[in-house]
VEXDREN-2710 file (C-alpha; in Angstrom, 1 decimal):
% VEXDREN-2710
k/r/px/py/pz
1/UNK/5.6/5.7/-29.3
2/UNK/9.1/6.9/-30.2
3/UNK/11.8/5.2/-28.2
4/UNK/15.6/4.6/-28.1
5/UNK/15.0/2.3/-25.1
6/UNK/12.5/-0.4/-24.1
7/UNK/9.7/0.2/-21.6
8/UNK/10.4/-0.8/-18.0
9/UNK/9.1/-4.1/-16.6
10/UNK/9.3/-5.8/-13.2
11/UNK/11.4/-8.6/-14.7
12/UNK/14.1/-6.2/-16.0
13/UNK/14.1/-3.9/-12.9
14/UNK/16.6/-4.1/-10.1
15/UNK/15.8/-2.6/-6.7
16/UNK/17.9/-1.7/-3.7
17/UNK/16.6/-0.7/-0.2
18/UNK/18.9/1.3/2.1
19/UNK/18.5/3.0/5.4
20/UNK/18.1/2.3/9.1
21/UNK/15.7/2.7/12.0
22/UNK/18.3/3.2/14.7
23/UNK/21.8/4.6/15.0
24/UNK/23.6/3.2/18.1
25/UNK/26.8/5.2/17.5
26/UNK/25.0/8.5/16.5
27/UNK/22.8/9.5/19.5
28/UNK/21.9/12.8/17.7
29/UNK/19.8/10.7/15.3
30/UNK/16.6/9.7/17.0
31/UNK/15.6/6.0/16.4
32/UNK/12.1/5.3/15.3
33/UNK/10.0/2.3/14.1
34/UNK/8.6/4.7/11.5
35/UNK/11.6/4.2/9.3
36/UNK/11.4/0.4/9.5
37/UNK/7.7/0.4/8.8
38/UNK/8.3/2.6/5.8
39/UNK/10.9/0.3/4.5
40/UNK/8.7/-2.8/5.1
41/UNK/5.8/-1.1/3.2
42/UNK/8.1/-0.3/0.3
43/UNK/9.5/-3.9/0.2
44/UNK/6.0/-5.4/0.4
45/UNK/4.9/-3.2/-2.5
46/UNK/7.8/-4.1/-4.7
47/UNK/7.3/-7.8/-4.3
48/UNK/3.5/-7.9/-4.2
49/UNK/2.2/-9.3/-7.5
50/UNK/-0.7/-6.8/-7.2
51/UNK/1.9/-4.0/-6.5
52/UNK/5.1/-3.7/-8.6
53/UNK/5.5/-7.4/-9.0
54/UNK/9.3/-7.5/-8.7
55/UNK/10.9/-10.9/-8.7
56/UNK/12.5/-11.6/-5.3
57/UNK/15.9/-12.2/-6.9
58/UNK/15.9/-8.7/-8.3
59/UNK/15.8/-7.1/-4.8
60/UNK/18.8/-6.2/-2.6
61/UNK/17.5/-5.3/0.9
62/UNK/20.2/-3.6/2.9
63/UNK/17.9/-1.8/5.3
64/UNK/19.2/-1.9/8.9
65/UNK/22.4/-3.6/7.7
66/UNK/25.4/-3.4/9.9
67/UNK/27.7/-3.2/6.9
68/UNK/30.1/-0.3/6.4
69/UNK/29.8/2.2/3.6
70/UNK/32.5/0.3/1.7
71/UNK/30.8/-3.0/2.2
72/UNK/27.4/-1.5/1.1
73/UNK/29.1/-0.1/-2.1
74/UNK/30.6/-3.6/-2.8
75/UNK/27.3/-5.3/-2.3
76/UNK/25.4/-3.0/-4.6
77/UNK/28.1/-3.4/-7.3
78/UNK/28.1/-7.2/-7.0
79/UNK/24.3/-7.3/-7.0
80/UNK/24.1/-5.3/-10.3
81/UNK/26.8/-7.5/-11.9
82/UNK/25.2/-10.8/-10.7
83/UNK/21.7/-9.8/-11.9
84/UNK/23.1/-8.6/-15.3
85/UNK/24.9/-11.9/-15.8
86/UNK/21.9/-14.0/-14.8
87/UNK/19.6/-12.0/-17.2
88/UNK/22.0/-12.2/-20.1
89/UNK/22.1/-16.0/-19.7
90/UNK/18.5/-16.1/-20.6
91/UNK/18.6/-13.6/-23.4
92/UNK/17.5/-10.5/-21.3
93/UNK/19.2/-7.6/-19.7
94/UNK/18.4/-5.1/-16.9
95/UNK/16.8/-1.9/-18.0
96/UNK/16.2/0.0/-14.7
97/UNK/17.5/0.3/-11.2
98/UNK/15.2/1.6/-8.4
99/UNK/17.0/2.7/-5.2
100/UNK/15.0/3.7/-2.1
101/UNK/16.5/5.2/1.1
102/UNK/14.7/6.0/4.3
103/UNK/16.3/7.3/7.4
104/UNK/18.5/10.3/8.3
105/UNK/20.5/12.5/6.0
106/UNK/23.0/15.2/6.9
107/UNK/25.9/17.4/5.9
108/UNK/29.6/17.2/6.7
109/UNK/32.6/19.4/6.1
110/UNK/33.2/22.9/5.0
111/UNK/31.5/22.2/1.6
112/UNK/28.4/20.7/3.3
113/UNK/28.8/17.4/1.6
114/UNK/25.5/15.4/1.8
115/UNK/25.5/11.9/3.3
116/UNK/23.0/9.2/4.2
117/UNK/23.3/7.7/7.7
118/UNK/23.7/3.9/8.0
119/UNK/23.2/1.9/11.2
120/UNK/26.9/1.9/11.7
121/UNK/27.3/5.7/11.2
122/UNK/29.3/7.4/13.9
123/UNK/28.4/11.0/14.7
124/UNK/32.0/12.0/15.1
125/UNK/33.0/10.5/11.8
126/UNK/30.0/10.8/9.4
127/UNK/32.2/11.2/6.3
128/UNK/33.8/7.7/6.7
129/UNK/30.9/5.9/8.4
130/UNK/28.0/7.3/6.3
131/UNK/27.2/6.8/2.6
132/UNK/28.5/9.8/0.8
133/UNK/26.0/10.7/-1.8
134/UNK/28.7/11.4/-4.4
135/UNK/30.2/7.9/-3.8
136/UNK/26.7/6.4/-4.3
137/UNK/26.3/8.4/-7.5
138/UNK/29.7/7.2/-8.7
139/UNK/28.8/3.5/-8.1
140/UNK/25.4/3.8/-9.8
141/UNK/26.9/5.7/-12.7
142/UNK/29.7/3.2/-13.2
143/UNK/27.8/-0.1/-12.6
144/UNK/24.5/1.1/-14.0
145/UNK/25.7/3.3/-16.8
146/UNK/23.4/1.5/-19.3
147/UNK/20.4/1.6/-17.0
148/UNK/17.7/4.2/-16.1
149/UNK/18.4/5.1/-12.5
150/UNK/15.5/6.1/-10.3
151/UNK/16.4/7.3/-6.8
152/UNK/13.8/7.8/-4.0
153/UNK/15.1/9.5/-0.9
154/UNK/13.0/9.9/2.2
155/UNK/15.2/11.8/4.7
156/UNK/15.9/15.4/5.8
157/UNK/17.4/17.7/3.2
158/UNK/16.8/14.9/0.6
159/UNK/17.1/17.3/-2.4
160/UNK/20.7/18.1/-1.5
161/UNK/21.6/14.8/-3.3
162/UNK/20.9/16.5/-6.6
163/UNK/24.3/18.1/-6.7
164/UNK/26.1/14.7/-6.7
165/UNK/24.2/13.6/-9.8
166/UNK/24.4/17.0/-11.4
167/UNK/28.2/16.8/-11.5
168/UNK/28.0/13.8/-13.9
169/UNK/25.9/15.5/-16.6
170/UNK/27.9/18.4/-17.9
171/UNK/26.8/17.8/-21.5
172/UNK/23.2/18.9/-20.9
173/UNK/21.5/21.8/-19.3
174/UNK/20.6/21.1/-15.7
175/UNK/17.8/22.6/-13.8
176/UNK/15.5/21.8/-10.9
177/UNK/12.4/20.0/-12.2
178/UNK/9.4/22.0/-11.2
179/UNK/6.2/20.3/-12.5
180/UNK/4.6/23.5/-13.7
181/UNK/7.6/24.0/-16.1
182/UNK/8.4/20.4/-17.0
183/UNK/10.5/20.1/-20.2
184/UNK/8.7/17.4/-22.2
185/UNK/10.0/17.8/-25.7
186/UNK/8.4/14.5/-26.8
187/UNK/6.0/13.0/-24.3
188/UNK/6.0/9.7/-26.2
189/UNK/9.8/9.3/-26.1
190/UNK/11.2/6.6/-23.9
191/UNK/14.9/7.3/-23.1
192/UNK/17.2/4.3/-22.6
193/UNK/19.1/5.7/-19.7
194/UNK/19.4/8.7/-17.4
195/UNK/18.9/9.6/-13.7
196/UNK/15.8/10.9/-11.9
197/UNK/15.3/11.6/-8.2
198/UNK/12.1/11.8/-6.1
199/UNK/12.9/13.6/-2.8
200/UNK/10.8/13.9/0.3
201/UNK/11.9/17.5/0.8
202/UNK/14.1/20.2/-0.6
203/UNK/17.7/20.7/0.5
204/UNK/16.8/23.1/3.3
205/UNK/13.8/21.3/4.9
206/UNK/13.7/18.5/7.4
207/UNK/11.4/15.6/6.6
208/UNK/8.8/14.5/9.2
209/UNK/7.3/11.4/10.8
210/UNK/3.6/10.9/11.2
211/UNK/2.2/12.1/14.5
212/UNK/1.7/8.6/15.7
213/UNK/5.2/7.5/14.7
214/UNK/3.9/4.7/12.5
215/UNK/5.7/5.8/9.3
216/UNK/7.4/8.8/7.7
217/UNK/5.1/11.4/6.3
218/UNK/6.6/11.1/2.8
219/UNK/6.6/7.3/2.6
220/UNK/3.0/7.3/3.8
221/UNK/2.0/9.6/1.0
222/UNK/4.2/7.6/-1.5
223/UNK/2.5/4.3/-0.6
224/UNK/-0.9/6.0/-0.8
225/UNK/-0.1/7.2/-4.3
226/UNK/1.1/3.7/-5.4
227/UNK/-1.9/1.9/-3.9
228/UNK/-4.7/4.3/-5.1
229/UNK/-3.3/5.6/-8.4
230/UNK/-5.1/8.0/-10.7
231/UNK/-8.1/6.9/-12.8
232/UNK/-7.5/9.7/-15.3
233/UNK/-4.1/8.5/-16.3
234/UNK/-2.8/5.5/-18.2
235/UNK/-1.9/2.0/-17.0
236/UNK/1.6/3.1/-15.8
237/UNK/2.6/6.1/-13.7
238/UNK/5.8/8.1/-14.0
239/UNK/7.9/9.6/-11.2
240/UNK/6.1/13.0/-11.9
241/UNK/2.7/11.3/-11.6
242/UNK/3.7/9.7/-8.3
243/UNK/5.0/13.0/-6.9
244/UNK/1.8/14.7/-7.8
245/UNK/-0.4/12.0/-6.2
246/UNK/1.8/12.1/-3.0
247/UNK/1.6/15.9/-2.9
248/UNK/-2.2/15.7/-3.3
249/UNK/-2.3/13.3/-0.3
250/UNK/-0.2/15.7/1.8
251/UNK/-2.3/18.7/0.8
252/UNK/-5.5/17.0/2.0
253/UNK/-4.2/16.3/5.5
254/UNK/-4.8/18.7/8.3
255/UNK/-1.1/18.9/9.2
256/UNK/0.3/22.3/8.4
257/UNK/3.6/23.1/6.7
258/UNK/4.2/19.5/5.4
259/UNK/7.5/19.2/3.4
260/UNK/6.9/19.3/-0.3
261/UNK/8.2/16.3/-2.4
262/UNK/10.3/17.3/-5.4
263/UNK/11.5/15.6/-8.6
264/UNK/14.8/16.2/-10.3
265/UNK/16.1/15.0/-13.6
266/UNK/19.9/15.8/-13.7
267/UNK/20.7/13.8/-16.8
268/UNK/18.5/14.5/-19.8
269/UNK/21.0/13.6/-22.5
270/UNK/18.7/10.9/-23.7
271/UNK/15.5/12.5/-22.4
272/UNK/13.7/13.0/-19.1
273/UNK/13.4/9.6/-17.5
274/UNK/11.1/11.1/-14.8
275/UNK/8.4/10.9/-17.5
276/UNK/9.0/7.2/-18.2
277/UNK/5.9/5.1/-17.3
278/UNK/7.2/2.9/-14.5
279/UNK/4.7/2.1/-11.7
280/UNK/1.5/0.2/-12.2
281/UNK/-1.6/2.4/-11.9
282/UNK/-4.1/0.5/-9.7
283/UNK/-6.9/2.9/-10.7
284/UNK/-6.9/1.4/-14.2
285/UNK/-7.6/-2.0/-15.5
286/UNK/-4.9/-4.1/-17.2
287/UNK/-5.9/-6.1/-20.2
288/UNK/-4.0/-9.3/-20.8
289/UNK/-2.3/-10.2/-24.1
290/UNK/-4.6/-13.1/-24.8
291/UNK/-7.6/-11.4/-26.4
292/UNK/-9.7/-14.1/-28.1
293/UNK/-13.4/-13.1/-28.3
294/UNK/-16.0/-15.7/-27.6
295/UNK/-18.0/-16.8/-30.6
296/UNK/-21.8/-17.2/-30.5
297/UNK/-21.4/-20.9/-31.3
298/UNK/-19.3/-21.4/-28.2
299/UNK/-21.8/-19.5/-26.1
300/UNK/-24.6/-21.8/-27.3
301/UNK/-22.5/-24.9/-26.6
302/UNK/-22.3/-23.9/-23.0
303/UNK/-26.0/-23.1/-22.8
304/UNK/-26.7/-26.7/-23.8
305/UNK/-24.3/-28.2/-21.3
306/UNK/-25.2/-26.2/-18.1
307/UNK/-28.1/-24.2/-16.6
308/UNK/-26.0/-21.1/-17.0
309/UNK/-27.0/-18.4/-19.3
310/UNK/-25.1/-16.9/-22.3
311/UNK/-21.7/-15.5/-21.5
312/UNK/-21.4/-11.7/-21.1
313/UNK/-17.8/-11.1/-21.9
314/UNK/-16.6/-7.9/-20.2
315/UNK/-13.0/-8.4/-21.4
316/UNK/-11.4/-11.4/-23.2
317/UNK/-10.2/-14.9/-22.2
318/UNK/-9.1/-17.8/-24.3
319/UNK/-11.7/-20.4/-25.1
320/UNK/-9.7/-22.9/-23.1
321/UNK/-9.7/-20.6/-20.1
322/UNK/-13.5/-20.1/-20.2
323/UNK/-14.2/-23.8/-20.6
324/UNK/-12.1/-24.6/-17.6
325/UNK/-13.5/-21.9/-15.3
326/UNK/-17.2/-22.7/-16.2
327/UNK/-16.5/-26.3/-15.5
328/UNK/-15.1/-25.4/-12.1
329/UNK/-18.2/-23.3/-11.3
330/UNK/-20.5/-26.1/-12.3
331/UNK/-18.6/-28.6/-10.2
332/UNK/-18.8/-26.2/-7.2
333/UNK/-22.5/-25.8/-7.7
334/UNK/-23.1/-29.5/-7.8
335/UNK/-20.8/-30.1/-4.8
336/UNK/-22.8/-27.6/-2.7
337/UNK/-26.1/-29.4/-3.7
338/UNK/-24.7/-32.7/-2.5
339/UNK/-24.1/-31.2/1.0
340/UNK/-27.6/-29.7/1.1
341/UNK/-26.9/-26.1/0.0
342/UNK/-29.0/-25.0/-2.9
343/UNK/-28.0/-21.6/-4.3
344/UNK/-31.1/-21.5/-6.4
345/UNK/-31.4/-20.4/-10.0
346/UNK/-28.7/-18.4/-11.8
347/UNK/-29.6/-14.7/-11.6
348/UNK/-26.9/-13.4/-13.9
349/UNK/-25.0/-14.5/-16.9
350/UNK/-21.5/-15.6/-16.2
351/UNK/-19.3/-12.5/-16.0
352/UNK/-15.7/-12.5/-17.1
353/UNK/-13.2/-10.1/-15.5
354/UNK/-10.1/-10.4/-17.6
355/UNK/-7.7/-8.2/-15.6
356/UNK/-8.3/-10.4/-12.5
357/UNK/-8.6/-13.7/-14.3
358/UNK/-12.0/-14.2/-12.8
359/UNK/-15.4/-15.6/-13.9
360/UNK/-18.3/-15.5/-11.6
361/UNK/-22.0/-16.3/-11.6
362/UNK/-24.7/-14.8/-9.2
363/UNK/-27.5/-17.1/-8.0
364/UNK/-30.6/-16.5/-5.9
365/UNK/-28.8/-17.2/-2.6
366/UNK/-25.1/-16.8/-3.4
367/UNK/-22.3/-16.2/-5.8
368/UNK/-19.6/-18.6/-7.1
369/UNK/-16.3/-17.1/-8.2
370/UNK/-13.6/-18.9/-10.2
371/UNK/-10.1/-17.5/-9.9
372/UNK/-8.4/-18.9/-13.0
373/UNK/-5.6/-21.4/-12.2
374/UNK/-6.3/-21.0/-8.5
375/UNK/-9.5/-22.0/-6.7
376/UNK/-13.3/-21.6/-6.9
377/UNK/-15.1/-20.0/-4.0
378/UNK/-18.7/-19.4/-2.8
379/UNK/-20.2/-16.6/-0.8
380/UNK/-23.8/-17.2/0.3
381/UNK/-26.7/-16.2/2.6
382/UNK/-26.5/-12.9/4.6
383/UNK/-22.9/-12.3/3.6
384/UNK/-23.8/-12.6/0.0
385/UNK/-26.6/-10.1/0.5
386/UNK/-24.2/-7.7/2.2
387/UNK/-21.7/-8.1/-0.7
388/UNK/-24.5/-7.1/-3.1
389/UNK/-25.6/-4.2/-0.8
390/UNK/-22.0/-2.8/-0.7
391/UNK/-21.8/-3.0/-4.4
392/UNK/-18.6/-5.0/-4.2
393/UNK/-19.6/-7.0/-7.4
394/UNK/-19.6/-3.8/-9.5
395/UNK/-16.4/-2.6/-7.7
396/UNK/-14.8/-6.0/-8.7
397/UNK/-14.2/-7.1/-5.1
398/UNK/-14.5/-10.9/-4.8
399/UNK/-14.1/-13.7/-2.2
400/UNK/-10.7/-15.3/-1.8
401/UNK/-12.0/-18.2/0.3
402/UNK/-15.2/-20.0/1.0
403/UNK/-17.3/-18.8/3.9
404/UNK/-16.0/-20.2/7.3
405/UNK/-17.6/-20.8/10.7
406/UNK/-16.0/-18.5/13.3
407/UNK/-14.2/-19.8/16.3
408/UNK/-17.3/-19.4/18.5
409/UNK/-19.1/-22.0/16.3
410/UNK/-21.9/-19.5/15.5
411/UNK/-20.7/-16.6/13.4
412/UNK/-19.7/-16.9/9.7
413/UNK/-17.1/-14.9/7.7
414/UNK/-15.7/-14.4/4.2
415/UNK/-12.5/-12.7/3.1
416/UNK/-12.4/-10.5/0.0
417/UNK/-9.9/-8.8/-2.3
418/UNK/-10.3/-6.3/-5.1
419/UNK/-8.8/-6.3/-8.6
420/UNK/-8.3/-3.7/-11.3
421/UNK/-9.0/-0.2/-9.9
422/UNK/-9.5/-1.7/-6.4
423/UNK/-6.4/-4.0/-6.5
424/UNK/-5.3/-2.5/-3.2
425/UNK/-8.5/-3.5/-1.4
426/UNK/-8.7/-6.2/1.2
427/UNK/-11.8/-6.7/3.4
428/UNK/-13.9/-9.2/5.3
429/UNK/-17.6/-9.6/6.0
430/UNK/-18.6/-11.1/9.4
431/UNK/-22.1/-12.3/10.3
432/UNK/-23.7/-13.2/13.6
433/UNK/-27.4/-13.8/14.2
434/UNK/-27.4/-11.2/17.0
435/UNK/-26.0/-8.3/15.0
436/UNK/-26.2/-9.3/11.3
437/UNK/-23.6/-8.9/8.6
438/UNK/-21.1/-6.1/8.4
439/UNK/-17.8/-5.4/6.6
440/UNK/-14.3/-4.4/7.8
441/UNK/-11.6/-3.4/5.4
442/UNK/-8.2/-1.8/4.9
443/UNK/-6.1/-0.5/7.8
444/UNK/-8.9/-1.1/10.3
445/UNK/-9.2/-4.7/9.3
446/UNK/-5.4/-5.1/9.6
447/UNK/-5.4/-3.7/13.1
448/UNK/-8.4/-5.8/14.1
449/UNK/-6.7/-9.0/12.9
450/UNK/-3.5/-8.0/14.7
451/UNK/-5.4/-7.6/18.0
452/UNK/-7.0/-11.1/17.5
453/UNK/-10.5/-9.8/18.3
454/UNK/-12.6/-12.4/16.6
455/UNK/-14.7/-12.5/19.7
456/UNK/-15.9/-9.0/18.7
457/UNK/-18.2/-8.7/15.7
458/UNK/-18.5/-5.6/13.7
459/UNK/-21.8/-3.8/14.3
460/UNK/-21.3/-1.2/11.5
461/UNK/-19.7/-1.2/8.1
462/UNK/-16.7/1.1/7.8
463/UNK/-18.0/4.7/8.2
464/UNK/-16.6/8.0/7.2
465/UNK/-15.9/10.6/10.0
466/UNK/-17.1/14.1/10.0
467/UNK/-13.9/15.5/8.4
468/UNK/-14.0/13.2/5.4
469/UNK/-10.6/11.8/6.2
470/UNK/-11.2/9.5/9.2
471/UNK/-12.8/6.1/9.1
472/UNK/-14.2/3.8/11.9
473/UNK/-16.0/0.6/12.7
474/UNK/-17.8/-0.3/15.9
475/UNK/-17.6/-3.8/17.4
476/UNK/-19.4/-5.9/20.0
477/UNK/-18.4/-8.9/22.1
478/UNK/-21.5/-11.1/21.7
479/UNK/-20.5/-13.3/24.7
480/UNK/-20.9/-10.4/27.1
481/UNK/-24.1/-9.7/29.1
482/UNK/-26.3/-7.4/26.8
483/UNK/-26.9/-5.2/29.9
484/UNK/-23.3/-4.1/29.6
485/UNK/-23.0/-3.7/25.9
486/UNK/-22.7/0.1/26.0
487/UNK/-19.5/-0.1/28.2
488/UNK/-18.1/-3.2/26.5
489/UNK/-18.5/-2.2/22.9
490/UNK/-15.4/-0.9/21.2
491/UNK/-14.4/1.1/18.2
492/UNK/-11.4/1.2/15.8
493/UNK/-10.7/4.7/14.4
494/UNK/-8.3/5.4/11.5
495/UNK/-6.9/8.7/10.3
496/UNK/-4.2/8.9/7.6
497/UNK/-2.0/10.9/9.9
498/UNK/-2.5/9.1/13.2
499/UNK/-3.0/5.5/12.1
500/UNK/-5.5/3.0/13.6
501/UNK/-6.2/3.0/17.4
502/UNK/-8.8/1.2/19.5
503/UNK/-11.0/2.7/22.2
504/UNK/-13.4/0.9/24.5
505/UNK/-15.1/0.7/27.8
506/UNK/-15.8/3.7/30.1
507/UNK/-13.2/5.9/28.3
508/UNK/-15.0/5.3/24.9
509/UNK/-18.4/6.0/26.5
510/UNK/-17.2/9.3/28.0
511/UNK/-15.3/10.3/24.8
512/UNK/-18.6/9.9/22.8
513/UNK/-20.3/12.4/25.1
514/UNK/-17.5/14.9/24.2
515/UNK/-18.2/14.5/20.5
516/UNK/-16.2/11.4/19.7
517/UNK/-13.7/12.1/16.9
518/UNK/-14.7/15.8/16.8
519/UNK/-13.2/16.0/20.3
520/UNK/-10.0/14.3/18.9
521/UNK/-8.9/11.1/17.2
522/UNK/-7.4/8.4/19.5
523/UNK/-3.7/8.2/18.9
524/UNK/-3.0/5.3/21.3
525/UNK/-4.8/2.1/22.2
526/UNK/-6.1/2.1/25.7
527/UNK/-3.1/1.7/28.0
528/UNK/-2.5/0.8/31.7
529/UNK/-0.7/3.1/34.1
530/UNK/2.4/1.8/35.9
531/UNK/0.3/1.2/39.0
532/UNK/-1.6/-1.5/37.2
533/UNK/-5.0/0.1/38.1
534/UNK/-5.6/3.2/36.0
535/UNK/-6.2/3.2/32.3
536/UNK/-5.8/6.0/29.8
537/UNK/-6.0/6.9/26.1
538/UNK/-4.4/9.8/24.2
539/UNK/-6.3/11.9/21.6
540/UNK/-5.3/14.4/19.0
541/UNK/-7.5/17.1/17.5
542/UNK/-6.1/18.2/14.1
543/UNK/-8.1/21.4/13.9
544/UNK/-6.1/23.1/16.6
545/UNK/-3.2/20.6/17.2
546/UNK/-4.5/19.8/20.7
547/UNK/-3.4/16.6/22.4
548/UNK/-5.4/15.4/25.4
549/UNK/-5.6/12.4/27.7
550/UNK/-8.7/10.7/29.1
551/UNK/-7.8/8.6/32.2
552/UNK/-9.9/6.2/34.2
553/UNK/-9.7/4.9/37.7
554/UNK/-12.3/2.8/39.5
555/UNK/-12.5/5.4/42.3
556/UNK/-12.9/8.5/40.1
557/UNK/-14.2/7.4/36.7
558/UNK/-13.0/9.2/33.6
559/UNK/-11.2/12.5/33.8
560/UNK/-9.7/14.8/31.1
561/UNK/-6.3/16.4/31.1
562/UNK/-4.2/18.3/28.5
563/UNK/-1.1/16.5/27.4
564/UNK/2.2/18.2/28.0
END
């Protein structure tokens, strides 16, 4: 690989988050929790060790700050200088800065100068109370002149920011970066500095929120791209790659006329930094630096010291790592025996998963998983059988705790997390003797945990809806009289564009007679009318953009109406 600059890394990347979710002094800008949710998702991704892995000290979070534009500018400048000084003290230096903005953008003056709205922005004085994009470009150019500058803008008319950065690159030919005509003189070249922008829409298009208001449409597609990745690409993804993945997500939705994300590279004096591999690709496995292959002699040594079979090394660990992990597995097995739990004979050789620092062994009645330098966990019985049935072993999805007794003293559950290509995955398997063992995962699981519904057990694994986009789980409260199960069961439905909503009781039963999600996805949880008696849920059908309401009163039962 040819390079005049080093590759990016989380340790040498600085990140800034800007934007707001409400504008008290600018009533023309509608407030929405969607902006805050988008910023929180981005922040979580940056700091998550299974996401970008940014050190917390490398992040400046100014979202919803009450600071003025001048104060914002000073904080960014001081942050870059402080981090640069700290890194130099340990023999390092910043290489990249990643700035993300979500909120409202607009134009001011006869020249239609583009600005980003802050929480303090006043509608009558946007030039002095908003972040002028040219001022932001000046600060990043001056303080980060030796850095690669990646700018992600999620706002209306986002691509209008291009002009501010274009003015600083007179020595090179400037053009809008259209993926079909990308200029890649040397795909292996890693430029040491430059500017690239990923924009949620072009300079004439407004960006949109999701129909349920849970996030912005672009940031939802961005987080999807970063959490799913592309198995056909390398371990790191460029800004172009992320744009394509986000675009693919938007194209697969049923929402028409979605804004198209665009990438610009105004400064190519050292090369196009939009091609620089920057974001971890969760669809590929990462191989650690320690690659010491196990010898046959060491395998035989362990055969003689434990009932475990010869090691099947999928990747590579150090000898010390393997010795420690197998010792932990052996101790866990013996400890379970002492409490009366016999997992039976080993049914697999120990399997090493290097990217996730995991070694596991399958037995007749369970599996023991050692997470190197963390803990050793067991999954057993019906939950173990469900784990095998779901193929989670081959998908590299493993327990992150021992099985637990549920709060009712009867049911049992385990939590699981994926690694490698499934690093974004989080799930649980719950078992009750009345219904058996079933899994919940992803957004549905997050909603279920938020609602604190452990009294309800899943009665299905996550299923795919008729359109291929939606997902759902059914649940049952085991404590209720079985005679009333039909009207006391509930479901959680998830669609990428409407989020996760619950539906239960009489409204759920009537909705199923109408065709369930083919009638329309729930876009609200069941709510109570202001009279405290009636209940209602709202639904949205993507095929014809129809929004309906199903309402219930004790005196009338369930009725349908078209939402205004």
